[in-house]
C-alpha positions as CSV (number, residue, x, y, z in Angstrom):
1,M,0.0,0.0,0.0
2,E,1.3,3.4,-0.9
3,N,2.2,5.7,2.0
4,K,0.1,9.0,2.1
5,K,3.1,10.9,3.4
6,T,5.2,10.0,0.3
7,N,2.3,10.4,-2.0
8,P,0.1,13.3,-0.7
9,K,-3.2,13.8,-2.3
10,K,-3.7,16.4,-4.9
11,K,-4.5,19.8,-3.5
12,Q,-8.2,20.5,-3.8
13,G,-9.7,24.0,-3.6
14,K,-13.2,25.1,-2.6
15,S,-16.1,23.7,-4.6
16,L,-17.8,25.8,-7.2
17,T,-20.9,26.0,-4.9
18,K,-18.8,27.4,-2.1
19,R,-17.0,29.8,-4.3
20,I,-20.2,31.3,-5.7
21,T,-21.8,31.3,-2.3
22,G,-18.8,33.0,-0.8
23,W,-18.8,35.7,-3.5
24,L,-22.5,36.4,-3.0
25,H,-22.1,36.3,0.8
26,L,-19.4,38.9,0.7
27,W,-21.0,41.4,-1.7
28,L,-24.6,41.1,-0.6
29,G,-23.3,41.6,2.9
30,L,-21.3,44.7,2.0
31,V,-24.3,46.2,0.1
32,S,-26.9,45.6,2.8
33,G,-24.8,45.6,5.9
34,I,-25.7,49.1,7.2
35,I,-29.4,48.5,6.6
36,V,-29.4,45.1,8.2
37,L,-27.5,46.4,11.2
38,T,-30.0,49.3,11.6
39,V,-33.1,47.0,11.3
40,T,-31.8,44.3,13.6
41,L,-30.6,46.8,16.2
42,S,-33.9,48.7,16.3
43,G,-35.8,45.5,16.5
44,T,-33.7,44.2,19.3
45,V,-34.2,47.5,21.3
46,F,-38.0,47.2,20.8
47,V,-38.2,43.8,22.4
48,F,-38.2,45.3,26.0
49,C,-40.3,48.3,25.2
50,D,-42.9,47.4,27.8
51,E,-40.4,47.1,30.6
52,I,-38.7,50.3,29.7
53,I,-41.9,52.3,29.3
54,D,-43.1,50.9,32.7
55,W,-39.7,51.9,34.3
56,C,-40.0,55.4,32.7
57,G,-43.3,55.9,34.5
58,G,-41.5,55.9,37.8
59,S,-43.4,56.9,40.9
60,A,-46.2,58.4,38.8
61,K,-47.6,54.9,38.3
62,Y,-48.7,54.8,41.9
63,I,-50.6,57.2,44.2
64,E,-51.6,57.4,47.8
65,V,-55.1,56.2,48.2
66,P,-57.3,58.7,50.1
67,A,-59.7,57.5,52.7
68,N,-63.5,57.4,51.9
69,T,-63.0,58.7,48.4
70,K,-64.2,57.0,45.2
71,K,-62.4,57.1,41.9
72,M,-63.5,59.7,39.4
73,S,-65.2,58.3,36.2
74,P,-63.1,57.9,33.1
75,E,-65.1,60.7,31.4
76,E,-64.4,63.1,34.3
77,L,-60.7,62.1,34.2
78,L,-60.4,62.7,30.5
79,V,-62.0,66.1,30.9
80,Q,-59.4,66.9,33.6
81,F,-56.7,65.7,31.4
82,Q,-57.9,67.9,28.5
83,Q,-58.0,71.0,30.8
84,Q,-54.5,70.4,32.1
85,V,-53.0,69.4,28.8
86,P,-55.1,71.3,26.2
87,D,-52.6,70.8,23.3
88,R,-53.0,67.0,23.3
89,R,-55.7,64.6,22.2
90,A,-56.3,61.3,24.0
91,F,-56.8,58.2,21.9
92,Y,-56.9,55.5,24.7
93,F,-56.6,55.2,28.4
94,D,-55.6,52.5,30.9
95,T,-57.3,51.9,34.2
96,Y,-56.3,49.4,36.9
97,K,-58.1,47.1,39.4
98,D,-55.6,48.1,42.1
99,A,-56.7,51.1,44.1
100,D,-53.2,52.7,44.2
101,R,-52.6,52.6,40.4
102,S,-52.7,55.8,38.4
103,F,-55.1,56.4,35.5
104,R,-52.9,56.4,32.3
105,V,-53.8,58.4,29.2
106,A,-52.1,57.8,25.8
107,S,-52.2,61.0,23.7
108,A,-50.8,62.9,20.7
109,T,-50.2,66.6,20.2
110,K,-53.0,68.1,18.2
111,P,-52.2,69.3,14.7
112,P,-52.3,73.1,14.4
113,E,-55.7,74.4,13.2
114,D,-54.0,77.2,11.3
115,K,-52.1,75.8,8.3
116,N,-49.6,78.7,8.7
117,A,-49.0,77.9,12.3
118,A,-45.7,76.5,13.4
119,K,-45.5,72.7,13.4
120,P,-44.3,70.8,16.5
121,K,-40.5,70.6,16.7
122,G,-38.5,67.4,16.7
123,K,-39.6,63.9,16.0
124,G,-43.3,63.2,15.3
125,R,-44.1,66.1,13.0
126,G,-47.3,65.8,11.0
127,P,-50.9,65.0,11.6
128,R,-50.3,62.3,14.2
129,G,-48.4,64.6,16.6
130,V,-46.0,63.4,19.3
131,F,-47.1,60.4,21.4
132,A,-46.9,60.4,25.2
133,Y,-48.3,58.8,28.3
134,H,-49.7,61.0,31.1
135,Y,-50.5,59.6,34.6
136,L,-53.4,61.0,36.5
137,N,-54.5,60.6,40.1
138,P,-57.8,58.7,39.7
139,Y,-59.3,60.4,42.8
140,T,-58.4,64.0,42.1
141,G,-57.8,64.1,38.3
142,K,-54.5,65.8,38.7
143,V,-51.7,64.9,36.3
144,V,-48.9,63.5,38.4
145,G,-46.4,62.6,35.7
146,S,-45.7,61.9,32.0
147,T,-43.3,60.1,29.7
148,K,-42.5,60.3,26.0
149,S,-41.1,56.8,26.0
150,Y,-44.2,55.9,23.9
151,E,-42.9,58.3,21.2
152,F,-39.4,56.9,21.4
153,F,-40.5,53.3,20.7
154,Y,-42.9,54.5,18.0
155,V,-39.9,56.0,16.3
156,V,-37.8,52.8,16.9
157,A,-40.6,50.6,15.4
158,H,-40.7,52.8,12.3
159,I,-37.0,52.8,11.9
160,H,-37.2,49.0,12.1
161,A,-40.1,48.8,9.6
162,Q,-39.3,51.6,7.1
163,L,-36.2,53.6,8.3
164,L,-38.5,56.6,8.8
165,A,-38.7,57.0,5.0
166,G,-42.3,55.9,4.3
167,K,-43.0,53.5,1.4
168,F,-39.5,53.9,0.0
169,G,-38.0,53.0,3.3
170,K,-40.3,50.0,3.7
171,T,-39.2,48.8,0.2
172,V,-35.5,49.1,1.2
173,V,-36.1,47.2,4.5
174,G,-38.0,44.5,2.6
175,I,-35.2,44.0,0.1
176,A,-32.5,44.1,2.9
177,S,-34.6,41.4,4.8
178,I,-34.7,39.2,1.8
179,I,-30.9,39.6,1.4
180,F,-30.4,38.8,5.1
181,F,-32.4,35.6,4.6
182,I,-30.2,34.6,1.7
183,Q,-27.2,35.5,3.8
184,L,-28.3,33.2,6.5
185,I,-28.6,30.3,4.1
186,G,-25.4,31.1,2.4
187,G,-23.6,31.3,5.8
188,L,-24.8,27.8,6.6
189,I,-23.3,26.5,3.3
190,L,-20.0,28.3,4.0
191,W,-19.9,27.0,7.6
192,W,-20.6,23.4,6.6
193,P,-17.2,21.5,6.8
194,K,-16.1,19.5,3.8
195,K,-15.3,16.6,6.1
196,W,-16.6,15.8,9.5
197,N,-13.9,14.8,12.1
198,K,-12.9,15.8,15.6
199,T,-11.0,18.8,14.4
200,T,-13.7,20.2,12.1
201,R,-16.4,19.6,14.8
202,T,-14.3,21.6,17.3
203,T,-13.8,24.4,14.8
204,A,-17.4,24.5,13.8
205,F,-19.0,24.5,17.2
206,K,-16.5,26.1,19.5
207,I,-14.6,29.4,19.8
208,K,-10.9,28.6,20.1
209,S,-9.3,30.1,23.2
210,G,-6.0,31.8,23.4
211,T,-6.2,33.3,19.9
212,K,-5.8,36.9,18.6
213,W,-8.9,39.1,18.1
214,R,-9.1,38.5,14.4
215,R,-9.4,34.7,14.9
216,K,-11.9,35.3,17.7
217,N,-13.9,37.6,15.5
218,Y,-13.9,34.9,12.7
219,D,-15.0,32.3,15.2
220,F,-17.7,34.5,16.7
221,H,-19.1,35.2,13.2
222,N,-19.2,31.5,12.3
223,V,-20.0,29.8,15.5
224,F,-22.6,32.2,16.9
225,G,-24.0,32.7,13.4
226,F,-24.7,29.0,13.2
227,Y,-26.3,28.7,16.7
228,S,-28.6,31.7,15.9
229,L,-29.4,30.4,12.4
230,L,-32.8,28.8,12.9
231,P,-34.4,31.5,15.2
232,A,-32.9,34.2,12.9
233,V,-34.5,32.6,9.9
234,F,-37.8,32.3,11.8
235,I,-37.7,36.0,12.9
236,T,-36.9,37.1,9.3
237,I,-39.8,35.1,7.8
238,T,-42.3,36.5,10.3
239,G,-40.9,40.0,9.5
240,L,-41.3,39.5,5.8
241,I,-44.9,38.3,6.3
242,M,-45.6,41.7,7.9
243,A,-43.6,43.6,5.3
244,Y,-45.2,42.2,2.1
245,K,-49.0,42.2,1.6
246,V,-48.8,39.2,-0.7
247,L,-47.2,37.1,2.1
248,T,-49.6,38.5,4.7
249,D,-52.6,37.5,2.6
250,L,-51.2,34.0,1.9
251,T,-50.6,33.5,5.6
252,Q,-54.1,34.6,6.5
253,E,-55.7,32.4,3.9
254,A,-53.5,29.4,4.9
255,F,-54.6,29.6,8.5
256,G,-58.3,30.4,8.1
257,G,-58.2,34.2,8.1
258,I,-59.2,36.8,5.6
259,A,-57.0,39.1,3.6
260,D,-59.0,42.3,4.0
261,P,-61.5,42.1,7.0
262,H,-62.4,45.8,6.8
263,K,-64.7,45.2,3.9
264,I,-66.8,42.8,6.0
265,T,-66.6,44.4,9.5
266,E,-68.7,47.4,8.7
267,K,-71.7,45.2,7.9
268,Y,-71.7,43.9,11.5
269,E,-71.1,47.2,13.3
270,P,-74.0,49.3,14.7
271,K,-75.1,52.3,12.7
272,F,-74.8,55.7,14.3
273,D,-78.0,56.9,15.9
274,P,-78.1,60.5,17.3
275,E,-81.1,59.5,19.5
276,K,-79.1,56.8,21.3
277,K,-76.6,57.5,24.0
278,A,-73.4,55.5,24.5
279,L,-73.0,53.6,27.8
280,P,-70.6,55.2,30.2
281,F,-67.0,53.9,30.2
282,I,-67.4,52.4,33.7
283,D,-70.0,50.0,32.5
284,F,-67.5,48.5,30.0
285,I,-64.8,48.4,32.7
286,D,-66.9,46.7,35.3
287,R,-68.2,44.2,32.9
288,N,-64.8,43.2,31.5
289,F,-63.3,42.9,35.0
290,K,-66.0,40.4,35.8
291,E,-65.7,38.5,32.5
292,V,-61.9,38.3,32.7
293,P,-61.2,37.4,36.4
294,E,-57.4,37.4,36.0
295,A,-57.5,41.0,34.5
296,K,-55.8,43.7,36.4
297,Q,-55.7,46.3,33.7
298,I,-58.3,47.5,31.1
299,R,-57.5,49.6,28.0
300,M,-60.3,51.4,26.2
301,S,-60.1,53.4,23.0
302,V,-61.3,57.0,23.0
303,P,-63.4,57.7,19.9
304,R,-62.4,60.7,17.7
305,N,-66.1,61.7,17.3
306,D,-69.6,60.8,18.3
307,S,-70.3,59.0,15.1
308,S,-67.9,56.2,16.1
309,T,-70.1,53.3,17.3
310,V,-67.4,50.7,18.2
311,Y,-65.0,50.7,21.2
312,N,-61.9,48.6,21.5
313,V,-61.7,47.1,25.0
314,V,-58.8,45.0,26.2
315,A,-58.9,43.3,29.6
316,A,-55.8,41.4,30.7
317,K,-53.3,40.8,33.5
318,F,-50.9,43.1,31.8
319,I,-51.3,45.3,28.6
320,G,-48.1,46.6,27.0
321,L,-47.5,48.8,24.0
322,K,-48.3,45.9,21.6
323,S,-48.7,43.0,24.0
324,I,-51.4,41.3,26.0
325,T,-50.7,38.9,28.9
326,K,-53.5,36.6,30.0
327,G,-56.4,38.5,28.5
328,K,-58.5,39.4,25.5
329,S,-59.1,42.2,23.1
330,R,-62.7,42.9,22.0
331,E,-64.7,45.2,19.7
332,V,-67.9,46.2,21.5
333,N,-71.1,48.0,20.7
334,K,-71.0,51.4,22.4
335,Y,-74.8,51.4,22.9
336,S,-75.2,47.9,24.4
337,G,-71.7,46.9,25.6
338,D,-72.0,43.6,23.8
339,E,-69.1,42.2,21.8
340,I,-69.6,42.4,18.1
341,N,-70.1,39.0,16.6
342,Y,-67.8,39.2,13.6
343,P,-67.6,36.1,11.2
344,K,-65.0,33.5,12.1
345,E,-62.6,34.5,9.4
346,V,-62.5,38.1,10.6
347,Q,-61.8,36.9,14.2
348,M,-59.0,34.6,12.8
349,H,-57.5,37.5,11.0
350,E,-56.8,39.3,14.3
351,V,-55.6,36.1,16.0
352,I,-53.1,35.3,13.1
353,E,-51.9,38.9,12.9
354,H,-51.2,39.1,16.6
355,M,-49.6,35.7,16.7
356,N,-47.2,36.5,13.9
357,F,-46.3,39.8,15.7
358,D,-45.7,38.0,19.0
359,L,-43.5,35.4,17.3
360,H,-41.5,38.1,15.6
361,V,-40.7,40.2,18.7
362,G,-40.5,37.4,21.3
363,Y,-43.8,37.8,23.1
364,W,-44.6,34.2,22.6
365,G,-42.8,33.0,25.7
366,G,-43.1,35.7,28.3
367,M,-39.9,36.9,29.7
368,F,-38.0,33.8,28.4
369,G,-39.2,34.6,24.9
370,K,-38.1,38.2,25.2
371,I,-34.7,37.3,26.5
372,F,-34.2,34.6,23.9
373,T,-35.2,37.0,21.0
374,F,-33.1,39.8,22.5
375,V,-30.0,37.6,22.5
376,I,-30.7,36.4,18.9
377,G,-31.1,40.1,17.9
378,I,-27.8,41.0,19.4
379,I,-26.1,38.2,17.5
380,C,-27.8,39.2,14.2
381,T,-26.9,42.8,14.8
382,S,-23.2,41.8,15.2
383,L,-23.1,39.6,12.1
384,P,-22.7,42.6,9.6
385,V,-20.0,44.0,11.9
386,T,-18.0,40.8,12.3
387,G,-18.4,40.0,8.7
388,F,-17.1,43.4,7.6
389,L,-14.1,43.0,10.0
390,I,-13.3,39.6,8.4
391,W,-13.3,41.1,4.9
392,W,-11.4,44.2,6.0
393,G,-8.7,42.1,7.8
394,R,-8.2,39.9,4.8
395,R,-8.1,42.9,2.4
396,N,-5.4,44.7,4.4
397,K,-3.0,41.9,5.2
398,S,0.6,42.4,4.2
399,P,1.9,40.1,1.4
400,K,4.2,38.4,4.0
401,K,1.3,37.8,6.4
402,K,-0.8,36.4,3.6
403,K,1.9,34.0,2.6
404,E,2.4,32.8,6.2
405,I,-1.4,32.3,6.7
406,K,-1.6,30.4,3.4
407,N,1.2,28.1,4.4
408,I,-0.5,27.5,7.8
409,H,-3.8,26.7,6.1
410,Q,-2.0,24.3,3.7
411,Q,-0.1,22.5,6.5
412,R,-3.4,22.1,8.5
413,K,-5.2,20.8,5.4
414,E,-2.5,18.2,4.7
415,H,-2.5,17.2,8.3
416,H,-6.3,16.6,8.3
417,E,-6.0,14.6,5.1
418,Q,-3.4,12.3,6.6
419,L,-5.7,11.8,9.6
420,V,-8.5,10.8,7.3
């Protein structure tokens, strides 16, 4: 038998598939890197929006409960809010079962009536105004605190979805997301060892200790990129479903929903009747606290005008900016308080839409889901950076260094072939 040491195998380079994949992986990464980094970083920050907003509320979230005093009605509190903050319009409020919790109002600055009047400065210009939360003492109606953390996360969400650039930004983000999906699959192809043995398994699954920062950066890109691959693909797909209507519609139809529920819902909603009076908010609140025993918080929409006949009522243990914990969201008739009986496909539309969102941002598993999604987001945010550093390091190596590294790679390759 011929000795492998005296008759080494012919040197083999990378396969055509890996060469093409490597070229695409490099240039697609360089083209989309900044966009991908911005989108993944903003999405990662958004994961803990509820906890940060709650923290920003500070001591204003709680008040000292006075003796022998009842809470003011939501209508009275909204009047008090409008008198104290006349330049804002409330669009929903949160009330709580606990007696020491403040009444919270979500509002936006009103657009100026005079077209020539100065627009609000800073972020949030335009008809929607600047969002904020105000906390009111439910026994006196006094505003005890406020936070614009709502506005901050609104901006973060729109950076994530459209780079604050409207339809054009949404298109750019969509394309970058598709590229990122291709990058993930390409990364797996490049990561996959040509031969599986003890050495390649160690290199593929572990970060080598005692190496310089360039090698550690390379290992971080490869190893952590592999471990985050499946959840990153899943998060990307759920994001693409939200970004592209054709995918949204296909998902809805596949799981029993309907593409455009708004065409149907109006048929089931009550007609405006000026002779009828809407039930007071407290009726909806009391009824929903009874029907959802675990609920500690209720959120109700504030209609823009009297012609609105439907209220959105959410009763749950906790209601965040876009999340609901142990509860239910309902559309109710403002005259009777009854839940509107929409067709099954309309109800499924809401279920599917919320489920896809929860899967995308990590709300599917409580705090564990958030932490898991946050960690994956950090890794995905780092991939464009570590990938760029790999390319930059190779591009700027001295000829002598390149030759040394090439010789080391060749020696390692020959050693692996002899072991096989």
